[in-house]
KOLPATI-919597 format. One record per residue: z, y, x of N, C-alpha, C in turn; residue in one letter. Coordinates in Angstrom, 2 decimals. Atoms other than C-alpha are relative to their C-alpha. Layout:
! KOLPATI-919597
{n.zz=Z; n.yy=Y; n.xx=X; ca.zz=Z; ca.yy=Y; ca.xx=X; c.zz=Z; c.yy=Y; c.xx=X; kolvex=A}
...
//
This chain:
! KOLPATI-919597
{n.zz=-0.88; n.yy=0.84; n.xx=-1.51; ca.zz=26.54; ca.yy=26.26; ca.xx=-195.77; c.zz=-0.95; c.yy=0.16; c.xx=0.77; kolvex=L}
{n.zz=1.32; n.yy=-0.26; n.xx=-0.39; ca.zz=23.32; ca.yy=26.42; ca.xx=-193.95; c.zz=0.16; c.yy=0.90; c.xx=0.99; kolvex=K}
{n.zz=0.64; n.yy=-1.45; n.xx=-0.78; ca.zz=23.99; ca.yy=30.21; ca.xx=-193.02; c.zz=1.29; c.yy=-0.07; c.xx=0.70; kolvex=E}
{n.zz=-1.24; n.yy=-0.30; n.xx=-0.89; ca.zz=27.57; ca.yy=29.46; ca.xx=-192.34; c.zz=0.21; c.yy=-0.55; c.xx=1.48; kolvex=I}
{n.zz=0.68; n.yy=0.57; n.xx=-0.67; ca.zz=26.87; ca.yy=26.72; ca.xx=-190.02; c.zz=-1.48; c.yy=-0.67; c.xx=0.47; kolvex=D}
{n.zz=1.16; n.yy=0.51; n.xx=-0.14; ca.zz=23.37; ca.yy=25.52; ca.xx=-189.03; c.zz=0.04; c.yy=-1.97; c.xx=0.20; kolvex=P}
{n.zz=0.07; n.yy=1.13; n.xx=-0.99; ca.zz=24.34; ca.yy=22.13; ca.xx=-187.81; c.zz=0.94; c.yy=-0.93; c.xx=-1.84; kolvex=S}
{n.zz=-0.34; n.yy=0.40; n.xx=1.68; ca.zz=26.25; ca.yy=21.51; ca.xx=-191.87; c.zz=-1.56; c.yy=-0.41; c.xx=-0.25; kolvex=I}
{n.zz=1.01; n.yy=0.72; n.xx=0.47; ca.zz=24.30; ca.yy=18.64; ca.xx=-193.45; c.zz=0.52; c.yy=-0.24; c.xx=-1.30; kolvex=D}
{n.zz=-0.51; n.yy=0.10; n.xx=1.45; ca.zz=24.62; ca.yy=19.19; ca.xx=-197.30; c.zz=-0.77; c.yy=-0.77; c.xx=-0.81; kolvex=C}
{n.zz=0.46; n.yy=1.01; n.xx=1.06; ca.zz=23.69; ca.yy=16.08; ca.xx=-199.42; c.zz=0.62; c.yy=0.27; c.xx=-1.20; kolvex=I}
{n.zz=-0.17; n.yy=0.05; n.xx=1.87; ca.zz=23.29; ca.yy=16.63; ca.xx=-203.14; c.zz=0.14; c.yy=-1.12; c.xx=-1.10; kolvex=T}
{n.zz=0.33; n.yy=-0.05; n.xx=1.42; ca.zz=23.46; ca.yy=15.39; ca.xx=-206.27; c.zz=-0.31; c.yy=-0.32; c.xx=-1.29; kolvex=A}
{n.zz=0.16; n.yy=-0.72; n.xx=1.75; ca.zz=21.94; ca.yy=15.91; ca.xx=-209.82; c.zz=0.67; c.yy=-0.62; c.xx=-0.86; kolvex=H}
{n.zz=-0.73; n.yy=0.22; n.xx=1.33; ca.zz=24.74; ca.yy=14.11; ca.xx=-211.86; c.zz=1.86; c.yy=-0.35; c.xx=0.83; kolvex=S}
{n.zz=-1.79; n.yy=0.74; n.xx=0.08; ca.zz=28.38; ca.yy=12.89; ca.xx=-211.59; c.zz=-0.24; c.yy=-1.40; c.xx=0.52; kolvex=A}
{n.zz=0.09; n.yy=1.80; n.xx=-0.76; ca.zz=27.50; ca.yy=9.05; ca.xx=-211.65; c.zz=-0.66; c.yy=0.19; c.xx=1.29; kolvex=S}
{n.zz=0.32; n.yy=0.38; n.xx=-0.78; ca.zz=24.93; ca.yy=9.42; ca.xx=-209.15; c.zz=0.71; c.yy=1.03; c.xx=1.78; kolvex=E}
{n.zz=-1.21; n.yy=-0.50; n.xx=-0.82; ca.zz=27.71; ca.yy=11.39; ca.xx=-206.87; c.zz=0.60; c.yy=-1.43; c.xx=0.42; kolvex=A}
{n.zz=-0.75; n.yy=0.60; n.xx=-0.66; ca.zz=30.03; ca.yy=8.74; ca.xx=-206.78; c.zz=-0.81; c.yy=-1.55; c.xx=0.15; kolvex=L}
{n.zz=0.64; n.yy=1.27; n.xx=-0.66; ca.zz=27.37; ca.yy=5.81; ca.xx=-206.59; c.zz=-0.93; c.yy=0.03; c.xx=1.34; kolvex=K}
{n.zz=0.64; n.yy=0.59; n.xx=-1.46; ca.zz=26.00; ca.yy=7.56; ca.xx=-203.14; c.zz=2.12; c.yy=0.19; c.xx=0.67; kolvex=M}
{n.zz=-0.61; n.yy=-0.28; n.xx=-0.99; ca.zz=30.01; ca.yy=8.09; ca.xx=-201.97; c.zz=0.78; c.yy=-1.26; c.xx=-0.51; kolvex=L}
{n.zz=0.54; n.yy=0.90; n.xx=-0.03; ca.zz=30.32; ca.yy=4.36; ca.xx=-203.09; c.zz=-0.08; c.yy=-0.58; c.xx=1.36; kolvex=D}
{n.zz=0.63; n.yy=0.72; n.xx=-0.33; ca.zz=28.25; ca.yy=3.24; ca.xx=-201.29; c.zz=0.46; c.yy=0.18; c.xx=1.42; kolvex=S}
{n.zz=-0.51; n.yy=0.23; n.xx=-1.67; ca.zz=30.13; ca.yy=3.97; ca.xx=-197.84; c.zz=-0.70; c.yy=0.20; c.xx=1.26; kolvex=G}
{n.zz=1.29; n.yy=-0.12; n.xx=-1.43; ca.zz=26.96; ca.yy=4.61; ca.xx=-195.65; c.zz=0.89; c.yy=0.63; c.xx=0.65; kolvex=K}
{n.zz=-0.10; n.yy=-1.05; n.xx=-1.03; ca.zz=28.03; ca.yy=8.32; ca.xx=-194.33; c.zz=0.85; c.yy=1.22; c.xx=-1.20; kolvex=R}
{n.zz=-1.37; n.yy=-0.61; n.xx=0.52; ca.zz=31.71; ca.yy=10.03; ca.xx=-195.70; c.zz=-0.17; c.yy=1.59; c.xx=-0.49; kolvex=L}
{n.zz=-0.19; n.yy=-1.97; n.xx=-0.26; ca.zz=31.70; ca.yy=14.12; ca.xx=-196.46; c.zz=1.14; c.yy=0.62; c.xx=0.35; kolvex=P}
{n.zz=-1.69; n.yy=-0.06; n.xx=-0.96; ca.zz=34.33; ca.yy=15.81; ca.xx=-194.46; c.zz=0.27; c.yy=0.86; c.xx=-1.73; kolvex=N}
{n.zz=-0.75; n.yy=-0.96; n.xx=0.97; ca.zz=34.31; ca.yy=17.81; ca.xx=-197.91; c.zz=-1.09; c.yy=-0.44; c.xx=-1.32; kolvex=Y}
{n.zz=1.13; n.yy=0.66; n.xx=1.70; ca.zz=33.01; ca.yy=17.20; ca.xx=-202.30; c.zz=0.43; c.yy=1.52; c.xx=0.00; kolvex=I}
{n.zz=0.47; n.yy=-1.27; n.xx=0.44; ca.zz=31.69; ca.yy=20.35; ca.xx=-203.48; c.zz=0.03; c.yy=-0.45; c.xx=-2.14; kolvex=F}
{n.zz=0.80; n.yy=0.24; n.xx=1.30; ca.zz=31.86; ca.yy=19.60; ca.xx=-207.48; c.zz=0.55; c.yy=0.76; c.xx=-1.12; kolvex=L}
{n.zz=-0.08; n.yy=-1.13; n.xx=0.85; ca.zz=30.82; ca.yy=21.61; ca.xx=-210.09; c.zz=0.49; c.yy=-0.33; c.xx=-1.41; kolvex=D}
{n.zz=0.04; n.yy=0.31; n.xx=1.25; ca.zz=32.64; ca.yy=21.62; ca.xx=-213.82; c.zz=-1.04; c.yy=-0.17; c.xx=-1.08; kolvex=I}
{n.zz=0.92; n.yy=0.31; n.xx=0.68; ca.zz=29.75; ca.yy=21.64; ca.xx=-215.90; c.zz=-0.51; c.yy=-0.98; c.xx=0.25; kolvex=N}
{n.zz=0.91; n.yy=1.38; n.xx=-1.36; ca.zz=27.69; ca.yy=18.46; ca.xx=-214.41; c.zz=-0.18; c.yy=-1.16; c.xx=-1.68; kolvex=M}
{n.zz=1.13; n.yy=0.81; n.xx=1.03; ca.zz=25.16; ca.yy=16.59; ca.xx=-217.45; c.zz=1.23; c.yy=-1.38; c.xx=-0.52; kolvex=P}
{n.zz=-0.86; n.yy=1.42; n.xx=-0.03; ca.zz=27.09; ca.yy=13.12; ca.xx=-218.82; c.zz=0.93; c.yy=0.49; c.xx=0.03; kolvex=V}
{n.zz=-0.93; n.yy=-0.18; n.xx=-0.68; ca.zz=29.66; ca.yy=13.32; ca.xx=-216.71; c.zz=0.89; c.yy=1.99; c.xx=0.41; kolvex=M}
{n.zz=-0.18; n.yy=-1.43; n.xx=0.12; ca.zz=31.89; ca.yy=16.29; ca.xx=-216.93; c.zz=0.93; c.yy=0.16; c.xx=2.02; kolvex=D}
{n.zz=-0.87; n.yy=0.25; n.xx=-1.45; ca.zz=33.94; ca.yy=17.17; ca.xx=-213.00; c.zz=1.00; c.yy=-0.28; c.xx=0.03; kolvex=G}
{n.zz=-1.39; n.yy=0.74; n.xx=0.29; ca.zz=37.39; ca.yy=16.59; ca.xx=-214.23; c.zz=-0.12; c.yy=-1.36; c.xx=0.13; kolvex=K}
{n.zz=0.17; n.yy=0.66; n.xx=-0.11; ca.zz=36.34; ca.yy=13.29; ca.xx=-214.81; c.zz=0.19; c.yy=-0.84; c.xx=1.47; kolvex=T}
{n.zz=0.88; n.yy=-0.66; n.xx=-1.30; ca.zz=34.18; ca.yy=13.35; ca.xx=-211.61; c.zz=1.67; c.yy=-0.28; c.xx=1.12; kolvex=C}
{n.zz=-1.48; n.yy=-0.47; n.xx=-1.29; ca.zz=37.70; ca.yy=14.49; ca.xx=-209.48; c.zz=0.72; c.yy=-1.34; c.xx=-0.59; kolvex=L}
{n.zz=-1.18; n.yy=0.95; n.xx=0.30; ca.zz=39.45; ca.yy=11.38; ca.xx=-211.20; c.zz=0.20; c.yy=-1.08; c.xx=1.06; kolvex=K}
{n.zz=0.34; n.yy=0.94; n.xx=-0.67; ca.zz=37.85; ca.yy=8.94; ca.xx=-210.12; c.zz=-0.56; c.yy=-0.09; c.xx=1.63; kolvex=K}
{n.zz=0.70; n.yy=-0.13; n.xx=-1.47; ca.zz=36.97; ca.yy=10.15; ca.xx=-206.66; c.zz=1.43; c.yy=-0.18; c.xx=0.36; kolvex=I}
{n.zz=-1.40; n.yy=-0.41; n.xx=-0.78; ca.zz=40.79; ca.yy=11.20; ca.xx=-206.14; c.zz=0.69; c.yy=-1.67; c.xx=-0.17; kolvex=R}
{n.zz=-0.77; n.yy=1.14; n.xx=0.58; ca.zz=41.78; ca.yy=6.89; ca.xx=-207.66; c.zz=-0.26; c.yy=-0.26; c.xx=1.26; kolvex=K}
{n.zz=1.16; n.yy=0.99; n.xx=-0.85; ca.zz=38.89; ca.yy=5.67; ca.xx=-204.65; c.zz=0.69; c.yy=0.33; c.xx=1.37; kolvex=N}
{n.zz=-1.15; n.yy=-0.13; n.xx=-0.71; ca.zz=41.44; ca.yy=5.49; ca.xx=-202.16; c.zz=-0.88; c.yy=0.32; c.xx=1.24; kolvex=Q}
{n.zz=0.92; n.yy=-0.20; n.xx=-1.34; ca.zz=38.75; ca.yy=5.59; ca.xx=-199.38; c.zz=-0.74; c.yy=1.60; c.xx=-0.16; kolvex=K}
{n.zz=0.25; n.yy=-1.67; n.xx=0.65; ca.zz=37.65; ca.yy=9.36; ca.xx=-200.99; c.zz=1.30; c.yy=0.16; c.xx=-0.38; kolvex=L}
{n.zz=-1.61; n.yy=-0.89; n.xx=0.95; ca.zz=41.62; ca.yy=10.29; ca.xx=-201.89; c.zz=0.08; c.yy=1.11; c.xx=1.52; kolvex=S}
{n.zz=-0.23; n.yy=-1.36; n.xx=-1.37; ca.zz=41.99; ca.yy=12.56; ca.xx=-198.63; c.zz=-0.91; c.yy=1.14; c.xx=0.02; kolvex=R}
{n.zz=1.01; n.yy=-0.62; n.xx=-0.48; ca.zz=38.55; ca.yy=13.88; ca.xx=-198.39; c.zz=0.46; c.yy=1.37; c.xx=-0.18; kolvex=I}
{n.zz=-0.06; n.yy=-2.04; n.xx=0.60; ca.zz=38.64; ca.yy=18.16; ca.xx=-199.72; c.zz=-0.95; c.yy=-0.24; c.xx=-1.14; kolvex=P}
{n.zz=1.35; n.yy=-0.52; n.xx=1.16; ca.zz=37.27; ca.yy=18.45; ca.xx=-203.22; c.zz=0.13; c.yy=1.91; c.xx=0.04; kolvex=I}
{n.zz=-0.41; n.yy=-1.37; n.xx=0.40; ca.zz=36.38; ca.yy=22.42; ca.xx=-203.94; c.zz=-0.46; c.yy=-0.20; c.xx=-1.46; kolvex=I}
{n.zz=0.69; n.yy=-0.89; n.xx=1.11; ca.zz=35.93; ca.yy=23.11; ca.xx=-207.55; c.zz=-0.99; c.yy=0.60; c.xx=-0.57; kolvex=M}
{n.zz=0.54; n.yy=-1.63; n.xx=0.15; ca.zz=33.44; ca.yy=25.77; ca.xx=-208.62; c.zz=-0.60; c.yy=-0.36; c.xx=-1.57; kolvex=Y}
{n.zz=0.18; n.yy=-1.41; n.xx=1.32; ca.zz=33.02; ca.yy=27.40; ca.xx=-211.48; c.zz=-0.10; c.yy=1.43; c.xx=-0.45; kolvex=S}
{n.zz=-0.09; n.yy=-1.61; n.xx=1.03; ca.zz=32.58; ca.yy=30.76; ca.xx=-213.63; c.zz=1.11; c.yy=-0.27; c.xx=-0.15; kolvex=T}
{n.zz=-1.14; n.yy=-0.98; n.xx=1.24; ca.zz=36.33; ca.yy=30.25; ca.xx=-215.50; c.zz=0.47; c.yy=0.63; c.xx=1.66; kolvex=T}
{n.zz=-1.04; n.yy=-1.08; n.xx=-0.49; ca.zz=38.90; ca.yy=32.71; ca.xx=-214.30; c.zz=1.43; c.yy=-0.80; c.xx=-0.86; kolvex=S}
{n.zz=-1.24; n.yy=1.15; n.xx=0.79; ca.zz=41.23; ca.yy=30.21; ca.xx=-216.49; c.zz=1.45; c.yy=-0.37; c.xx=1.20; kolvex=N}
{n.zz=-1.07; n.yy=0.09; n.xx=-0.57; ca.zz=44.13; ca.yy=30.43; ca.xx=-214.69; c.zz=1.06; c.yy=-1.75; c.xx=-0.09; kolvex=Q}
{n.zz=-0.12; n.yy=0.49; n.xx=0.08; ca.zz=45.64; ca.yy=27.26; ca.xx=-216.47; c.zz=-0.69; c.yy=-1.48; c.xx=0.43; kolvex=K}
{n.zz=1.05; n.yy=1.22; n.xx=-0.59; ca.zz=42.52; ca.yy=25.14; ca.xx=-215.91; c.zz=-0.45; c.yy=-0.29; c.xx=1.87; kolvex=E}
{n.zz=-0.37; n.yy=-0.17; n.xx=-1.94; ca.zz=42.61; ca.yy=26.56; ca.xx=-212.00; c.zz=0.79; c.yy=-1.27; c.xx=0.02; kolvex=I}
{n.zz=-0.78; n.yy=0.53; n.xx=-0.77; ca.zz=45.58; ca.yy=25.44; ca.xx=-211.68; c.zz=0.33; c.yy=-1.71; c.xx=-0.45; kolvex=D}
{n.zz=0.41; n.yy=1.86; n.xx=0.49; ca.zz=45.10; ca.yy=21.30; ca.xx=-213.87; c.zz=-0.79; c.yy=-0.50; c.xx=0.78; kolvex=E}
{n.zz=1.17; n.yy=0.46; n.xx=-0.24; ca.zz=42.13; ca.yy=21.02; ca.xx=-211.39; c.zz=0.64; c.yy=-0.22; c.xx=1.76; kolvex=Y}
{n.zz=-0.98; n.yy=0.29; n.xx=-1.86; ca.zz=45.03; ca.yy=22.09; ca.xx=-207.80; c.zz=0.70; c.yy=-1.25; c.xx=0.12; kolvex=R}
{n.zz=-1.18; n.yy=1.51; n.xx=0.13; ca.zz=47.59; ca.yy=19.79; ca.xx=-209.24; c.zz=-0.75; c.yy=-1.74; c.xx=-0.09; kolvex=N}
{n.zz=0.63; n.yy=1.43; n.xx=-0.13; ca.zz=44.94; ca.yy=16.96; ca.xx=-209.30; c.zz=-0.96; c.yy=-0.36; c.xx=1.40; kolvex=L}
{n.zz=-0.36; n.yy=0.21; n.xx=-0.89; ca.zz=44.56; ca.yy=17.53; ca.xx=-206.12; c.zz=-1.62; c.yy=0.92; c.xx=0.80; kolvex=G}
{n.zz=0.73; n.yy=-0.55; n.xx=-0.63; ca.zz=41.38; ca.yy=19.85; ca.xx=-205.44; c.zz=0.28; c.yy=1.67; c.xx=-0.06; kolvex=A}
{n.zz=-0.44; n.yy=-1.36; n.xx=-0.68; ca.zz=41.14; ca.yy=23.98; ca.xx=-204.14; c.zz=-1.19; c.yy=0.09; c.xx=-1.09; kolvex=Q}
{n.zz=0.42; n.yy=-1.47; n.xx=0.50; ca.zz=39.04; ca.yy=26.75; ca.xx=-206.26; c.zz=-0.96; c.yy=0.36; c.xx=0.70; kolvex=F}
{n.zz=0.97; n.yy=-0.66; n.xx=-0.37; ca.zz=36.18; ca.yy=27.64; ca.xx=-205.59; c.zz=-0.99; c.yy=1.38; c.xx=-1.68; kolvex=L}
{n.zz=0.72; n.yy=-0.26; n.xx=1.43; ca.zz=35.06; ca.yy=30.71; ca.xx=-208.83; c.zz=-1.00; c.yy=0.20; c.xx=1.24; kolvex=V}
{n.zz=1.64; n.yy=-0.31; n.xx=0.16; ca.zz=31.27; ca.yy=31.15; ca.xx=-208.94; c.zz=0.34; c.yy=2.44; c.xx=0.32; kolvex=K}
{n.zz=0.50; n.yy=-2.10; n.xx=-0.27; ca.zz=30.58; ca.yy=35.27; ca.xx=-207.46; c.zz=-1.00; c.yy=0.20; c.xx=-0.38; kolvex=D}
{n.zz=1.20; n.yy=-1.28; n.xx=-0.05; ca.zz=27.85; ca.yy=37.57; ca.xx=-208.35; c.zz=-0.25; c.yy=-0.13; c.xx=0.87; kolvex=I}
{n.zz=0.13; n.yy=0.02; n.xx=-1.07; ca.zz=28.46; ca.yy=38.18; ca.xx=-204.86; c.zz=-0.66; c.yy=-0.79; c.xx=1.10; kolvex=S}
{n.zz=-0.09; n.yy=1.23; n.xx=-0.68; ca.zz=26.61; ca.yy=36.40; ca.xx=-202.77; c.zz=0.65; c.yy=0.49; c.xx=1.14; kolvex=Y}
{n.zz=-0.35; n.yy=-0.27; n.xx=-0.67; ca.zz=28.05; ca.yy=37.97; ca.xx=-199.94; c.zz=1.83; c.yy=-0.64; c.xx=0.13; kolvex=K}
{n.zz=-1.54; n.yy=0.25; n.xx=0.12; ca.zz=31.89; ca.yy=36.91; ca.xx=-201.14; c.zz=-0.41; c.yy=-1.51; c.xx=0.05; kolvex=R}
{n.zz=-0.54; n.yy=2.15; n.xx=0.24; ca.zz=31.01; ca.yy=33.44; ca.xx=-202.00; c.zz=-0.53; c.yy=-0.80; c.xx=1.68; kolvex=L}
{n.zz=0.27; n.yy=0.16; n.xx=-1.83; ca.zz=29.55; ca.yy=33.44; ca.xx=-197.74; c.zz=0.95; c.yy=-0.53; c.xx=0.02; kolvex=I}
{n.zz=-1.61; n.yy=-0.98; n.xx=-0.65; ca.zz=33.50; ca.yy=35.04; ca.xx=-196.96; c.zz=-0.27; c.yy=-1.19; c.xx=-0.86; kolvex=E}
{n.zz=-1.35; n.yy=0.70; n.xx=0.42; ca.zz=35.12; ca.yy=32.59; ca.xx=-199.58; c.zz=-0.73; c.yy=-1.75; c.xx=0.64; kolvex=S}
{n.zz=1.05; n.yy=1.46; n.xx=-1.28; ca.zz=32.22; ca.yy=29.27; ca.xx=-197.70; c.zz=0.83; c.yy=-0.73; c.xx=1.46; kolvex=L}
{n.zz=-0.47; n.yy=-0.31; n.xx=-1.68; ca.zz=33.59; ca.yy=30.45; ca.xx=-194.85; c.zz=1.96; c.yy=-0.61; c.xx=0.49; kolvex=K}
{n.zz=-1.98; n.yy=-0.28; n.xx=-0.17; ca.zz=37.64; ca.yy=30.40; ca.xx=-195.15; c.zz=-0.22; c.yy=-1.33; c.xx=-0.31; kolvex=Q}
{n.zz=-0.43; n.yy=1.35; n.xx=0.11; ca.zz=36.99; ca.yy=26.41; ca.xx=-196.71; c.zz=-0.16; c.yy=-0.25; c.xx=0.95; kolvex=I}
{n.zz=0.33; n.yy=1.28; n.xx=-0.85; ca.zz=35.21; ca.yy=24.80; ca.xx=-194.03; c.zz=0.28; c.yy=0.40; c.xx=1.19; kolvex=I}
{n.zz=-1.00; n.yy=-0.25; n.xx=-2.19; ca.zz=37.08; ca.yy=26.68; ca.xx=-190.57; c.zz=1.55; c.yy=0.59; c.xx=-0.88; kolvex=R}
//
């Protein structure tokens, strides 16, 4: 993200629970939320549903990030209100995908 725009401040959480606590604190709401599907303790789908239930967070774009290319699963995340970004082995393609999302 810094390569796309050096002014972007990227804050990370090491688990869904930590992310939810940070988001619930309301100190600073993000412009985007990136969630991995496979996270420890709470998976990305559960975290996505919890975020979407929180009214103050409900309009923030959420991008699910995963290696899956299963269209049924991707459609399920989209139906839950998320965009989907497939992990790519090409750094250049990842940068291009992120540019499309951010801009």
